[in-house]
C-alpha positions as CSV (number, residue, x, y, z in Angstrom):
1,M,119.8,-278.6,173.8
2,Q,117.8,-275.5,173.1
3,P,114.5,-275.9,171.4
4,A,114.4,-274.7,167.9
5,P,112.9,-271.5,167.5
6,P,109.1,-271.3,166.6
7,S,108.7,-270.8,162.7
8,V,106.9,-267.4,161.9
9,T,104.7,-267.8,158.5
10,P,104.7,-263.8,157.2
11,G,101.4,-262.3,157.3
12,R,98.7,-261.1,154.6
13,G,100.0,-256.9,155.1
14,A,103.3,-258.3,154.3
15,L,103.0,-260.3,151.0
16,R,100.6,-257.6,150.1
17,G,103.5,-254.7,151.0
18,A,106.1,-257.0,148.9
19,F,104.3,-257.4,146.4
20,A,103.1,-254.1,145.7
21,V,106.8,-253.0,145.8
22,L,107.4,-255.7,143.0
23,L,104.6,-254.5,141.0
24,L,106.0,-250.7,141.0
25,A,109.3,-251.6,140.4
26,F,108.3,-253.9,137.0
27,I,106.1,-250.4,136.2
28,A,108.7,-248.3,136.4
29,A,111.3,-250.4,134.3
30,V,108.4,-250.7,131.1
31,V,108.4,-247.4,131.5
32,G,112.0,-246.6,131.2
33,A,112.5,-248.8,128.5
34,Q,110.0,-247.1,126.3
35,P,111.5,-244.6,123.5
36,P,111.2,-241.3,124.2
37,A,108.5,-239.5,122.3
38,P,109.3,-237.9,119.3
39,A,109.8,-234.2,119.5
40,A,107.2,-232.4,117.3
41,A,109.1,-231.2,114.2
42,Q,110.4,-227.2,113.8
43,P,109.5,-226.0,110.5
44,K,112.4,-224.6,108.8
45,P,112.8,-220.7,108.5
46,E,112.5,-221.4,104.9
47,D,108.9,-223.2,105.2
48,R,107.6,-220.6,107.2
49,K,105.0,-218.2,105.0
50,D,105.7,-214.6,106.2
51,E,102.4,-213.0,106.3
52,P,101.5,-210.4,104.4
53,K,101.5,-206.9,106.7
54,K,98.4,-205.1,106.6
55,E,98.3,-201.7,106.1
56,P,96.9,-199.1,107.9
57,P,93.5,-197.9,106.3
58,E,93.4,-194.6,104.8
59,P,92.1,-191.8,107.2
60,K,88.2,-191.1,105.7
61,W,88.5,-186.9,105.7
62,P,85.2,-185.6,106.5
63,T,83.4,-184.1,103.1
64,E,81.1,-181.6,105.9
65,I,82.2,-180.4,109.5
66,N,79.2,-178.9,111.7
67,G,77.1,-179.6,107.8
68,K,79.3,-177.6,106.0
69,S,81.2,-178.6,102.9
70,I,84.9,-177.0,102.5
71,G,83.4,-174.3,99.6
72,H,80.3,-173.1,102.4
73,V,83.8,-172.7,104.6
74,L,85.8,-170.9,102.1
75,K,82.7,-168.2,102.1
76,D,82.7,-167.7,105.8
77,L,86.6,-166.5,105.1
78,K,84.8,-163.4,104.1
79,D,81.5,-162.9,105.9
80,P,81.1,-159.6,107.7
81,D,80.9,-161.4,111.5
82,P,85.1,-161.9,112.4
83,V,83.9,-164.6,114.5
84,N,82.4,-166.4,111.3
85,R,86.1,-165.9,110.0
86,E,87.8,-166.9,112.6
87,Q,85.7,-170.1,113.0
88,A,86.4,-170.5,109.4
89,A,89.8,-170.3,109.1
90,R,90.3,-173.1,112.3
91,T,88.1,-175.4,110.5
92,L,89.8,-175.6,107.1
93,P,92.9,-178.1,108.0
94,S,90.4,-180.4,109.3
95,F,89.3,-181.4,106.0
96,G,92.2,-183.3,105.1
97,P,93.7,-183.1,101.8
98,A,91.3,-181.3,100.5
99,A,92.6,-178.3,101.9
100,R,95.3,-178.8,99.7
101,K,93.9,-177.3,96.8
102,E,95.0,-174.0,94.9
103,A,91.3,-173.3,95.4
104,V,92.1,-172.7,99.1
105,S,95.5,-171.8,99.2
106,K,94.8,-168.8,97.3
107,V,91.8,-167.7,99.4
108,L,93.9,-167.8,102.5
109,V,96.6,-166.2,101.0
110,E,94.6,-163.4,100.2
111,R,93.1,-163.3,103.2
112,M,96.7,-163.1,104.9
113,V,96.8,-159.8,103.8
114,A,93.2,-158.4,103.5
115,E,92.4,-159.5,107.3
116,R,92.6,-156.9,109.8
117,D,91.2,-158.5,112.9
118,P,94.6,-159.7,114.6
119,G,92.0,-162.7,116.3
120,V,91.0,-163.9,112.7
121,R,94.5,-162.8,110.9
122,F,96.3,-165.2,113.3
123,A,93.7,-168.3,112.9
124,V,94.5,-167.8,109.2
125,Y,98.6,-167.8,109.7
126,S,98.0,-171.0,111.7
127,A,95.5,-172.8,109.0
128,I,98.1,-172.1,106.3
129,G,101.3,-173.0,108.9
130,S,99.3,-176.5,109.4
131,I,98.3,-176.7,105.5
132,T,101.1,-178.2,103.0
133,F,99.5,-176.3,100.0
134,E,99.8,-178.4,96.5
135,S,100.6,-175.6,94.5
136,E,104.2,-174.5,95.8
137,R,103.9,-170.2,94.3
138,D,100.9,-170.1,97.1
139,N,103.5,-171.9,99.7
140,T,106.4,-169.2,98.3
141,E,103.9,-166.2,98.3
142,A,102.7,-167.4,102.1
143,L,106.5,-167.1,103.3
144,R,107.0,-163.9,101.3
145,I,104.4,-162.1,103.5
146,L,104.8,-163.7,106.6
147,N,109.2,-162.8,106.1
148,G,107.6,-158.7,105.3
149,V,105.8,-159.0,108.6
150,I,108.6,-160.1,110.6
151,D,111.2,-157.5,109.0
152,T,109.0,-154.3,109.2
153,A,106.2,-155.0,112.8
154,A,107.1,-153.2,115.3
155,S,109.0,-154.1,118.0
156,G,107.3,-156.2,120.8
157,S,104.0,-156.3,118.4
158,S,101.8,-159.6,118.0
159,S,101.7,-159.0,114.6
160,R,105.6,-160.0,114.8
161,Y,104.9,-163.0,117.4
162,Q,102.1,-165.1,115.0
163,A,104.0,-164.3,111.6
164,V,107.2,-166.1,114.2
165,Q,104.8,-168.8,115.1
166,T,103.3,-169.2,111.7
167,V,107.1,-170.1,110.1
168,Y,107.5,-172.1,112.9
169,L,105.1,-174.4,111.4
170,F,106.8,-174.7,107.9
171,G,109.3,-176.3,109.7
172,N,112.4,-176.8,106.8
173,R,109.6,-175.5,103.8
174,A,110.8,-172.4,105.3
175,E,115.0,-171.8,104.7
176,G,114.3,-168.8,103.5
177,S,113.4,-167.3,106.4
178,I,116.4,-167.8,108.4
179,V,117.8,-164.2,107.0
180,T,114.9,-162.3,108.4
181,L,114.3,-164.4,111.5
182,I,118.0,-163.3,112.3
183,G,117.8,-160.2,111.3
184,V,116.1,-157.3,113.2
185,A,113.4,-159.2,114.7
186,A,116.0,-161.3,116.8
187,S,116.4,-158.0,119.0
188,D,112.8,-157.9,119.3
189,A,111.4,-156.7,123.1
190,S,109.3,-159.2,123.5
191,Y,110.8,-162.5,125.4
192,E,108.0,-164.7,123.7
193,T,108.8,-163.3,120.3
194,R,112.8,-164.1,120.7
195,R,112.2,-167.4,122.3
196,T,109.8,-168.4,119.4
197,I,112.6,-167.2,116.8
198,A,115.1,-169.6,118.2
199,S,112.4,-172.5,118.3
200,A,111.8,-171.4,114.5
201,L,115.3,-171.5,113.4
202,G,116.0,-174.6,115.3
203,R,113.5,-176.3,113.4
204,I,113.7,-174.7,110.0
205,S,117.5,-176.0,110.0
206,F,117.0,-179.9,110.5
207,N,115.5,-182.1,107.6
208,D,114.9,-185.4,108.0
209,K,116.5,-186.3,104.8
210,T,119.5,-184.2,104.5
211,G,120.4,-183.1,108.1
212,P,121.2,-180.2,109.6
213,N,121.6,-176.8,107.3
214,M,124.9,-175.2,107.8
215,K,123.9,-171.9,107.4
């Protein structure tokens, strides 16, 4: 007869391994049995209160520029020195809404005719084109003067070119200038003048509210 194999007593290491497996299985079973945590309640669309839209703050326009009020700048428009007159014309639009007042528009419109220096005159034209006057009468008068310059100035002259550039700045407010721009000025000897006329016609003929002008 074969002798019975000797009995093997499990070592402590084997017992610890088996106990660890059982412990992990128990923990997994306990965790799996727990109900899932409820999801955070999402607010209903009607419960959400729209935050009020913050309007951008109104820009604060200066009351003085380089230590001069708008009244002093208007006086500089009649200064004997053309440098001071030109600087005054270029400064006026920076006063914002205050430059739209009738007291300013009248002085600028008068300066359009009285000014003899071409550089200063162009600065006056640009100031008028940049400012939307409160007085429609002064806007109309300014455009009338500009149309006269465009129609009668010598071919290739800077005066016509400057006047056309200013009409361009008026945009669709200068609808009455269309006929003038496509008149004798359209055949001006200066390419730059003709190019600016084309740009002015494109800008004048489109209105943000009513669309293109069929004229």
